[in-house]
C-alpha positions as CSV (number, residue, x, y, z in Angstrom):
1,M,8.8,28.1,-16.0
2,N,7.0,29.4,-19.1
3,I,4.7,26.5,-20.5
4,K,5.0,27.6,-24.1
5,T,8.7,27.2,-23.9
6,V,8.2,23.5,-22.4
7,C,5.8,22.8,-25.3
8,K,8.5,23.8,-27.8
9,K,11.1,21.7,-25.8
10,V,8.9,18.8,-26.1
11,K,8.6,19.2,-29.8
12,R,12.3,19.4,-30.2
13,K,13.0,16.4,-27.9
14,Y,10.2,14.0,-28.8
15,G,8.6,15.5,-32.1
16,A,5.3,15.5,-30.2
17,E,2.9,18.3,-30.6
18,V,1.4,19.2,-27.2
19,F,-0.7,22.0,-26.0
20,A,-0.7,23.3,-22.4
21,S,-2.5,25.8,-20.3
22,E,-2.8,26.7,-16.6
23,D,-4.8,28.0,-13.6
24,E,-4.1,29.0,-10.1
25,R,-3.7,25.3,-9.1
26,S,-2.6,23.2,-12.0
27,V,-0.9,22.9,-15.5
28,F,-3.0,21.2,-18.0
29,V,-1.1,19.2,-20.9
30,R,-2.8,17.4,-23.9
31,G,-1.4,15.8,-27.0
32,R,-0.2,12.5,-28.3
33,A,2.9,10.7,-27.7
34,A,4.8,7.7,-29.2
35,N,4.4,5.4,-26.1
36,W,3.3,5.6,-22.5
37,Q,6.8,6.2,-21.0
38,Q,7.2,9.3,-23.4
39,A,3.8,10.4,-22.3
40,V,4.9,10.1,-18.6
41,E,8.3,12.0,-19.4
42,I,6.3,14.8,-21.1
43,G,4.3,15.4,-18.2
44,K,7.1,15.5,-15.8
45,M,8.5,18.2,-17.9
46,F,5.7,20.5,-16.9
47,V,6.1,20.2,-13.1
48,K,6.2,23.6,-11.8
49,K,6.7,24.6,-8.2
50,G,3.5,25.3,-6.5
51,K,1.2,23.7,-8.9
52,H,-0.1,20.2,-9.9
53,V,0.0,18.5,-13.3
54,V,-3.0,17.3,-15.1
55,N,-1.4,15.2,-18.0
56,D,-3.9,14.1,-20.8
57,V,-1.0,13.2,-23.3
58,L,-1.8,9.7,-24.6
59,P,-0.1,7.3,-26.9
60,Q,-1.7,7.3,-30.4
61,G,-4.6,5.0,-30.6
62,F,-4.6,4.1,-26.9
63,V,-7.9,3.7,-25.3
64,P,-7.8,3.4,-21.4
65,P,-9.4,0.1,-20.3
66,K,-12.5,0.1,-18.1
67,P,-11.9,-0.5,-14.4
68,M,-12.6,-3.8,-13.0
69,L,-15.9,-3.9,-11.2
70,P,-17.7,-6.0,-8.6
71,K,-20.1,-8.7,-9.8
72,V,-22.6,-8.0,-7.1
73,A,-25.3,-5.5,-7.7
74,D,-28.0,-4.6,-5.0
75,D,-29.5,-2.0,-2.9
76,K,-27.7,-2.3,0.2
77,L,-26.5,1.2,0.5
78,Q,-29.8,2.7,-1.5
79,G,-31.0,5.9,0.4
80,T,-28.6,5.6,3.2
81,H,-27.2,8.9,4.8
82,W,-23.6,9.3,6.3
83,D,-21.7,12.0,8.0
84,V,-18.5,10.9,6.3
85,A,-18.1,8.4,3.4
86,I,-14.5,7.3,2.5
87,V,-13.7,5.9,-1.0
88,G,-10.9,3.2,-0.8
89,G,-10.0,0.5,1.6
90,G,-6.1,0.9,1.4
91,I,-3.8,1.7,4.2
92,S,-4.9,5.5,3.8
93,G,-8.7,4.8,3.8
94,C,-8.6,2.3,6.7
95,A,-6.2,4.6,8.8
96,V,-8.4,7.6,8.2
97,A,-11.6,5.5,9.1
98,R,-10.0,4.5,12.3
99,E,-9.1,7.8,13.3
100,L,-12.5,9.2,12.5
101,S,-14.1,6.5,14.6
102,R,-12.9,8.3,17.7
103,Y,-15.8,10.7,17.0
104,D,-19.5,10.1,17.3
105,L,-20.1,10.0,13.6
106,K,-21.9,7.8,11.1
107,I,-19.0,6.6,8.8
108,L,-19.0,4.5,5.6
109,L,-15.9,3.2,3.9
110,C,-16.5,1.7,0.3
111,E,-14.0,-0.8,-1.1
112,K,-14.6,-2.3,-4.5
113,H,-12.7,-5.5,-3.8
114,G,-13.8,-8.4,-1.6
115,D,-11.3,-7.3,1.2
116,V,-9.3,-4.2,2.2
117,A,-5.5,-4.0,1.3
118,H,-6.2,-5.3,-2.1
119,G,-4.0,-2.8,-4.1
120,A,-0.6,-1.4,-3.3
121,S,-1.4,-1.8,0.4
122,G,-1.3,-5.5,-0.1
123,A,1.5,-5.6,-2.6
124,N,4.6,-3.9,-1.2
125,D,7.7,-4.8,0.8
126,G,6.4,-3.6,4.2
127,M,9.5,-1.5,5.0
128,V,8.8,1.4,7.5
129,H,11.1,3.9,6.0
130,A,13.3,6.4,8.0
131,G,13.0,9.1,5.4
132,I,16.7,9.4,4.7
133,D,16.3,9.5,0.8
134,L,13.9,12.6,0.8
135,A,16.2,15.5,0.4
136,H,13.7,18.3,0.4
137,Q,11.0,19.5,2.5
138,C,7.5,18.1,1.5
139,L,4.7,16.4,2.9
140,K,6.2,12.9,2.4
141,L,9.2,14.0,4.5
142,K,7.2,15.5,7.1
143,Y,4.7,12.5,7.6
144,V,7.2,9.8,7.0
145,V,9.6,10.9,9.9
146,K,6.6,11.5,12.2
147,G,5.1,8.1,11.1
148,N,8.3,6.3,11.7
149,A,8.4,7.4,15.0
150,M,4.7,6.4,15.9
151,Y,5.1,2.7,14.5
152,G,5.9,1.0,17.9
153,E,3.0,2.5,19.5
154,I,0.3,2.1,16.8
155,C,1.5,-1.5,16.1
156,D,1.1,-2.3,19.9
157,E,-2.3,-0.6,20.0
158,L,-3.7,-2.7,17.0
159,G,-2.0,-6.1,17.7
160,V,0.2,-6.1,14.7
161,D,3.9,-7.4,14.6
162,F,6.5,-4.8,14.1
163,V,10.2,-5.1,14.1
164,R,12.9,-2.2,13.8
165,E,16.0,-4.0,12.9
166,G,17.4,-1.4,10.8
167,Q,18.8,-0.9,7.0
168,Y,22.3,-0.9,5.5
169,V,22.9,1.0,2.4
170,V,26.2,-0.6,0.9
171,F,28.8,1.6,-0.7
172,T,30.5,0.1,-3.9
173,S,33.3,2.7,-3.9
174,R,35.2,5.2,-1.9
175,L,33.8,8.0,-3.7
176,I,30.3,7.0,-2.9
177,K,31.2,6.6,0.6
178,L,32.6,10.1,0.8
179,L,29.6,11.7,-1.0
180,A,27.4,9.9,1.7
181,K,28.4,12.3,4.4
182,S,25.7,14.4,3.1
183,Y,23.2,11.8,4.4
184,L,24.5,12.4,7.9
185,V,23.8,16.1,7.5
186,R,20.3,15.5,6.0
187,A,19.8,13.0,8.6
188,K,20.4,15.6,11.6
189,K,18.5,18.2,9.7
190,H,15.4,16.2,9.4
191,G,15.4,14.5,13.0
192,I,16.2,10.9,11.7
193,P,18.1,9.3,14.7
194,G,21.1,7.1,14.9
195,V,22.3,7.3,11.2
196,S,25.9,6.6,10.8
197,I,28.7,5.4,8.4
198,I,30.5,2.2,9.0
199,G,33.4,0.7,7.6
200,K,34.2,-2.4,5.5
201,R,34.9,-4.5,8.7
202,E,31.8,-3.5,10.5
203,I,29.6,-4.4,7.3
204,S,31.3,-7.5,6.8
205,N,30.7,-8.6,10.4
206,V,27.2,-7.5,10.5
207,E,26.3,-8.8,7.2
208,P,28.8,-11.4,5.9
209,S,26.6,-11.9,2.8
210,V,27.0,-8.7,1.3
211,A,29.3,-8.4,-1.8
212,D,33.2,-8.4,-1.2
213,F,33.5,-5.1,-2.9
214,A,31.6,-3.3,-0.2
215,V,33.7,-0.6,1.3
216,G,31.3,0.4,4.1
217,A,27.6,1.2,4.5
218,L,25.1,3.9,5.8
219,K,23.6,2.5,8.9
220,I,19.9,3.4,9.6
221,P,18.7,1.9,12.7
222,S,15.2,3.5,12.7
223,T,14.2,1.5,9.6
224,G,11.6,-1.3,10.5
225,A,9.2,-3.8,8.9
226,V,5.6,-4.6,9.2
227,S,3.0,-6.6,7.3
228,P,1.4,-4.1,5.2
229,Y,-1.9,-6.0,4.7
230,K,-2.2,-7.1,8.3
231,L,-1.7,-3.6,9.6
232,T,-4.5,-2.3,6.9
233,I,-6.8,-5.0,8.1
234,A,-6.1,-4.2,11.7
235,Y,-7.0,-0.4,11.0
236,A,-10.2,-1.6,9.5
237,E,-11.1,-4.0,12.1
238,N,-10.5,-1.6,14.7
239,A,-12.7,1.0,12.9
240,V,-15.6,-1.7,12.7
241,Q,-15.2,-2.2,16.2
242,N,-15.7,1.4,17.0
243,G,-18.8,1.7,14.7
244,V,-17.6,2.2,11.2
245,T,-19.4,0.5,8.3
246,V,-17.1,-1.1,5.7
247,S,-18.9,-2.1,2.5
248,L,-16.8,-4.5,0.4
249,D,-17.5,-5.2,-3.1
250,T,-18.7,-1.7,-3.4
251,A,-17.3,0.5,-6.3
252,V,-18.1,4.2,-6.6
253,L,-19.5,4.7,-10.1
254,S,-20.4,8.4,-10.0
255,M,-21.1,11.5,-8.0
256,R,-23.8,14.2,-8.3
257,R,-23.0,17.9,-7.6
258,E,-25.3,20.6,-6.7
259,G,-23.3,24.0,-6.8
260,D,-20.0,23.3,-4.9
261,K,-21.1,20.1,-2.9
262,I,-21.3,16.5,-3.8
263,C,-25.0,15.7,-3.1
264,S,-25.1,12.0,-3.7
265,V,-22.6,9.1,-4.6
266,T,-23.8,6.2,-6.7
267,T,-22.3,2.8,-6.3
268,N,-23.2,-0.9,-7.6
269,R,-25.0,-1.3,-4.3
270,G,-27.1,1.8,-4.5
271,T,-26.9,5.7,-4.2
272,F,-26.2,7.2,-0.9
273,T,-25.7,10.7,0.5
274,A,-22.9,12.1,2.6
275,D,-22.0,15.4,4.3
276,C,-18.4,14.7,3.8
277,V,-16.5,12.6,1.0
278,I,-12.8,11.5,1.4
279,N,-11.0,10.3,-1.6
280,C,-8.6,7.7,-0.7
281,A,-8.9,5.8,-4.1
282,G,-5.2,5.1,-4.7
283,V,-4.5,4.7,-8.5
284,F,-8.0,5.9,-9.1
285,A,-7.8,9.0,-7.1
286,D,-7.9,11.3,-10.0
287,V,-10.6,9.5,-11.6
288,V,-12.7,9.9,-8.3
289,A,-11.6,13.6,-8.4
290,E,-13.1,13.8,-11.8
291,M,-16.3,12.4,-10.8
292,A,-16.7,15.2,-8.4
293,G,-15.6,17.8,-11.0
294,D,-12.4,18.5,-9.2
295,R,-9.6,17.0,-11.2
296,Y,-6.5,19.1,-10.8
297,F,-3.8,16.4,-10.5
298,S,-3.1,13.2,-12.4
299,I,-1.8,9.9,-11.0
300,H,0.6,8.0,-13.3
301,P,0.5,4.3,-12.3
302,R,3.9,2.9,-11.6
303,K,4.2,-1.0,-11.4
304,G,6.7,-2.8,-9.0
305,T,7.6,-6.4,-8.9
306,D,8.8,-8.1,-5.7
307,L,10.3,-11.5,-5.5
308,L,9.7,-13.5,-2.1
309,L,12.4,-15.8,-0.8
310,D,11.9,-18.8,1.4
311,A,12.3,-18.0,5.0
312,N,15.2,-20.7,5.3
313,A,17.1,-19.4,2.3
314,P,20.7,-20.0,2.6
315,N,23.4,-17.2,2.7
316,A,20.6,-14.8,3.2
317,P,21.1,-11.2,4.8
318,T,19.7,-10.7,8.4
319,H,19.0,-7.1,7.8
320,S,17.6,-5.1,5.1
321,V,20.2,-4.1,2.7
322,S,20.6,-2.3,-0.5
323,L,23.3,-0.9,-2.7
324,A,23.9,2.8,-2.6
325,P,23.0,4.6,-5.7
326,T,26.0,5.6,-7.9
327,L,26.1,8.9,-10.0
328,K,25.0,7.0,-12.9
329,T,22.0,5.3,-11.3
330,L,20.9,8.5,-9.6
331,G,20.6,10.1,-13.1
332,Q,18.7,7.3,-14.6
333,N,15.6,7.7,-12.3
334,K,15.3,10.2,-9.5
335,N,11.8,9.0,-8.5
336,T,12.5,5.5,-7.3
337,K,14.6,4.3,-4.3
338,G,15.7,1.6,-6.5
339,G,14.5,-1.4,-4.4
340,G,16.6,-3.7,-2.1
341,I,16.6,-6.8,-0.2
342,V,14.0,-6.5,2.7
343,K,14.0,-8.4,5.8
344,T,10.1,-8.8,6.3
345,V,8.4,-9.0,9.7
346,D,7.6,-12.8,9.1
347,G,11.2,-13.6,8.5
348,N,11.3,-13.9,4.7
349,L,13.4,-11.9,2.3
350,L,11.7,-9.8,-0.3
351,L,13.7,-8.6,-3.5
352,G,12.6,-5.5,-5.3
353,P,10.8,-3.7,-6.3
354,D,11.5,-2.2,-9.7
355,A,9.8,0.7,-11.2
356,V,7.9,0.6,-14.5
357,E,5.6,3.2,-15.6
358,T,2.3,1.6,-16.9
359,P,-1.1,3.0,-18.3
360,L,-2.8,0.1,-16.7
361,R,-3.9,1.0,-13.4
362,E,-4.9,-2.6,-12.4
363,D,-2.3,-4.6,-14.1
364,T,-0.6,-6.6,-11.4
365,S,0.7,-9.2,-13.9
366,T,4.4,-10.3,-13.6
367,T,6.8,-10.6,-16.5
368,A,10.0,-12.8,-17.0
369,Q,11.8,-9.5,-17.8
370,S,10.9,-7.9,-14.3
371,V,11.6,-11.0,-12.3
372,N,14.9,-11.5,-13.9
373,G,15.8,-7.8,-13.7
374,V,14.9,-7.7,-10.1
375,F,16.8,-10.8,-9.0
376,E,20.0,-9.8,-10.9
377,K,19.9,-6.2,-9.6
378,Q,19.4,-7.2,-6.0
379,R,21.8,-10.2,-6.0
380,K,24.7,-7.5,-6.8
381,A,24.2,-6.7,-3.1
382,S,24.2,-10.3,-1.8
383,P,25.9,-12.5,-4.5
384,K,25.3,-15.7,-2.7
385,L,21.5,-15.6,-3.1
386,S,20.0,-18.6,-5.1
387,R,17.1,-18.3,-7.6
388,S,16.1,-21.7,-6.2
389,S,15.1,-19.9,-2.9
390,V,12.4,-17.7,-4.6
391,I,9.0,-19.3,-3.8
392,A,6.6,-16.5,-5.2
393,Y,6.7,-13.2,-7.1
394,F,4.0,-10.6,-7.5
395,S,3.3,-7.0,-8.6
396,G,1.8,-4.1,-7.2
397,V,0.9,-0.9,-8.9
398,R,1.7,2.6,-7.0
399,A,-0.1,5.9,-7.4
400,P,2.3,8.7,-7.7
401,T,1.3,12.2,-8.9
402,Y,3.8,14.0,-11.3
403,E,4.9,16.1,-8.4
404,E,5.8,12.9,-6.5
405,D,4.4,14.2,-3.3
406,F,1.3,13.6,-1.3
407,I,-1.9,15.5,-1.6
408,L,-3.7,15.8,1.7
409,E,-6.1,18.7,1.5
410,R,-9.7,19.8,1.2
411,S,-10.7,20.6,-2.3
412,E,-10.8,24.1,-3.3
413,K,-13.7,23.7,-5.7
414,V,-16.0,21.1,-3.7
415,K,-16.5,22.0,-0.1
416,N,-17.4,18.7,1.2
417,L,-14.5,16.8,-0.6
418,I,-11.1,16.0,1.0
419,H,-8.3,14.3,-1.4
420,V,-5.8,11.8,0.1
421,A,-3.9,11.2,-3.0
422,G,-0.5,10.4,-4.4
423,I,0.1,8.1,-1.4
424,Q,2.9,5.9,-2.9
425,S,5.9,4.7,-1.2
426,P,6.5,5.5,1.5
427,G,2.8,5.9,2.2
428,L,2.7,2.9,4.5
429,T,5.2,4.6,6.6
430,A,3.4,7.9,6.8
431,A,-0.2,6.7,7.3
432,P,-0.3,6.7,11.0
433,A,0.8,10.3,11.0
434,F,-1.4,11.8,8.3
435,A,-4.7,9.9,9.2
436,P,-5.4,12.0,12.5
437,D,-4.7,15.2,10.3
438,V,-7.2,14.2,7.6
439,A,-9.7,13.1,10.1
440,A,-9.4,16.5,11.6
441,L,-10.1,18.2,8.2
442,A,-13.3,16.1,8.1
443,V,-14.3,17.1,11.7
444,N,-13.4,20.7,11.2
445,Y,-15.5,20.9,7.9
446,L,-18.4,19.3,9.7
447,R,-18.3,21.6,12.5
448,S,-18.0,24.7,10.3
449,C,-21.5,23.4,8.8
450,G,-23.1,23.6,12.2
451,K,-23.0,19.9,13.0
452,T,-22.0,19.0,16.8
453,V,-19.3,16.5,16.6
454,D,-18.6,14.9,20.0
455,A,-16.1,12.4,21.0
456,N,-17.1,8.6,20.6
457,A,-17.7,7.6,24.2
458,G,-17.2,4.0,23.4
459,F,-14.0,4.4,21.3
460,C,-11.4,1.7,22.2
461,G,-8.3,2.0,20.2
462,K,-7.0,-1.3,21.4
463,R,-7.4,-4.3,18.9
464,Q,-6.9,-7.7,20.4
465,K,-3.9,-9.4,18.6
466,P,-5.0,-12.6,17.0
467,V,-3.7,-15.9,18.3
468,C,-0.6,-17.0,16.6
469,T,0.8,-20.3,17.7
470,K,4.0,-20.3,15.6
471,G,6.7,-19.4,18.3
472,M,4.5,-19.7,21.3
473,E,6.1,-20.9,24.5
474,E,5.3,-24.6,25.1
475,D,3.4,-24.0,28.4
476,S,1.1,-21.3,26.8
477,L,0.6,-23.3,23.7
478,Q,-0.6,-26.3,25.8
479,Q,-3.0,-24.3,27.9
480,L,-4.6,-23.0,24.8
481,I,-4.9,-26.5,23.2
482,E,-6.6,-27.7,26.3
483,R,-9.1,-24.9,25.8
484,D,-9.5,-25.5,22.1
485,A,-7.9,-28.5,20.3
486,D,-8.0,-26.9,17.0
487,F,-5.1,-24.8,18.0
488,G,-3.1,-28.1,18.2
489,R,-4.1,-29.2,14.7
490,V,-1.5,-27.9,12.1
491,V,-3.1,-27.2,8.6
492,C,-0.4,-25.1,6.8
493,R,2.8,-27.1,7.6
494,C,5.1,-24.5,5.7
495,E,4.1,-21.7,8.0
496,Q,2.7,-23.8,11.0
497,V,-0.7,-22.4,11.0
498,T,-3.4,-24.2,12.9
499,L,-7.1,-25.0,12.4
500,G,-7.9,-22.7,15.2
501,E,-6.2,-19.8,13.7
502,I,-7.8,-20.4,10.4
503,K,-11.4,-20.3,12.2
504,Q,-10.3,-17.3,14.0
505,A,-9.4,-15.5,10.6
506,I,-12.6,-16.6,8.9
507,N,-14.8,-15.2,11.8
508,N,-13.0,-11.6,11.5
509,P,-14.8,-8.4,12.2
510,L,-14.9,-7.4,8.5
511,G,-16.8,-10.7,7.5
512,V,-14.2,-11.7,4.9
513,A,-14.5,-15.4,4.1
514,T,-12.3,-16.0,1.1
515,V,-9.1,-18.0,0.6
516,D,-7.0,-14.9,0.1
517,G,-8.5,-13.4,3.2
518,V,-7.4,-16.3,5.3
519,K,-4.0,-16.0,3.7
520,R,-3.6,-12.5,4.6
521,R,-4.7,-12.9,8.0
522,V,-2.7,-16.0,9.1
523,R,-0.3,-16.9,6.2
524,A,-1.8,-20.2,5.2
525,G,-0.6,-20.8,1.9
526,M,2.3,-18.3,1.9
527,G,5.1,-20.9,2.3
528,R,7.2,-22.8,0.0
529,C,4.3,-25.0,-1.3
530,Q,2.1,-21.8,-1.8
531,G,-1.1,-23.7,-0.5
532,G,-0.5,-26.8,-2.2
533,F,-1.0,-28.8,1.0
534,C,-3.4,-26.7,3.0
535,L,-5.7,-25.2,0.5
536,P,-8.4,-28.1,0.6
537,T,-8.8,-27.9,4.4
538,V,-8.8,-24.0,4.1
539,L,-11.7,-24.2,1.5
540,K,-13.5,-27.0,3.7
541,T,-13.1,-25.0,6.9
542,I,-14.6,-21.7,5.1
543,A,-17.5,-23.7,3.9
544,E,-18.4,-25.3,7.2
545,Q,-17.8,-22.0,9.1
546,K,-20.0,-19.9,6.9
547,G,-22.5,-22.7,6.1
548,V,-22.0,-22.7,2.2
549,R,-21.0,-25.3,-0.2
550,L,-17.4,-25.8,-1.4
551,S,-18.3,-24.4,-4.8
552,Q,-19.5,-21.2,-3.3
553,V,-16.2,-20.3,-1.6
554,C,-14.1,-17.7,-3.6
555,K,-10.4,-17.1,-3.8
556,G,-10.7,-13.4,-3.7
557,D,-13.3,-11.2,-5.2
558,E,-16.9,-12.0,-5.8
559,G,-17.2,-14.7,-8.6
560,S,-13.6,-16.1,-8.3
561,Y,-14.8,-19.5,-7.3
562,V,-11.9,-22.1,-6.4
563,A,-14.3,-25.3,-7.0
564,A,-16.0,-25.5,-10.5
565,G,-18.9,-27.5,-9.3
566,E,-19.8,-30.7,-7.2
567,I,-18.9,-34.2,-8.1
568,K,-21.1,-35.7,-5.3
569,S,-23.6,-34.5,-2.8
570,G,-23.0,-33.3,0.8
571,E,-19.7,-31.7,0.0
């Protein structure tokens, strides 16, 4: 690919003047575009095999907003030194932290929000992908197939629920069904087990709710489901139990380099030093790379909206279902799987997500257009779904590179920096597989510097599963209540969450004591009433357990107080 020729193509297609250059790693593009969608499309035109794209094409007059930062400012980390510092508390950062805790190292994980799993790791459908949609060899394919196979074992170790109920990709025409035979070849080539094509009668028997026009389906039995935020939390808690320090409400603001190494990292909680820094910053991964003077890729944020349905929604599929792409839809957007109807591990259905390019890395707002678009699109697969079954909707922002692949490597310019970037869907599936390899990169680097890195003699990879009374056998539940009566007091009626479970969630190893923190851990407030009944008791319990006033309890990040003040003493 000749980049000068591509610049001319951009001029002809969009009327935009752009300038490009390249080095051994990347193609660098700058200029102006009519809007953000056009800027992204221009960046994609410069994708070149074996190279990354750094796209600085921006809409005329656009000024990127400043990132949201924690309100807290103190010296908690001032002057401290760490063997390894991890930036970002999503699934990538927490999984890497847990794998590094197998070694006798002093490890710090910085997360700018008040809990882990705040970004895309807490706002996705939780599907554990099989990898059938990935046609070509890439890091995504390698780690998704390997990670999928690991899920039963890793979730058992970390005490997290996981189900492998399979997925059905429904064919809308005989032509699509015929073309789908290529998926069988792909599955065999990539080692994806059990994939088959079933007929109209079988898909109708398995899923009576699917559209009448279905002529068959691709059956993918290895697809599973997990709670993305509960798995991230479990990784983080197990890391803490093995000696990792997790510093919440901690934003990395800058880095100082001496020669080819990062010599200090400045945060809102002080400046520290680290022998090795791992960049797991999600949508800010390229920003962190630039802080270190090593920006050789760009993240173009992609927002997706999901709709959550009541667990008792009528006429709902019992498996994850999606429509097979047509020749038309494949041509419209090759970089998204198109979403679907996902059966979550908690029994609800999720519809979505869509895929909207956005210049706003932290814009998790929802729009009527996206909500309506997602519902109408996914209802095509299951026409009897009702809007009245929708109890909530939310958006998350994914972090793709222009190459649409993971970046898992040591920096070529900064010796003590490792990048874990571009971890978009299916990053949740891949994390258990790539985390040990990233940890090995860090350990090998430290050893190459002469540091002795021994195994952590006290490492325990087993995290005890939190008590969940919902679905517990009556005899076991009665014995539990006899030991602690709080496990017999239901607080959240929608999700059948007890006071004992809420107290258990508040006293977690990470020290999170917020309404959202409780919600993520035990689902109090996730039912049809969305916390309308249980919120006062959750607030009161947090205040009592932490010895603070109700007006000091936050919904999520520092400063997000739920109560405006006091109307009487002795809350």
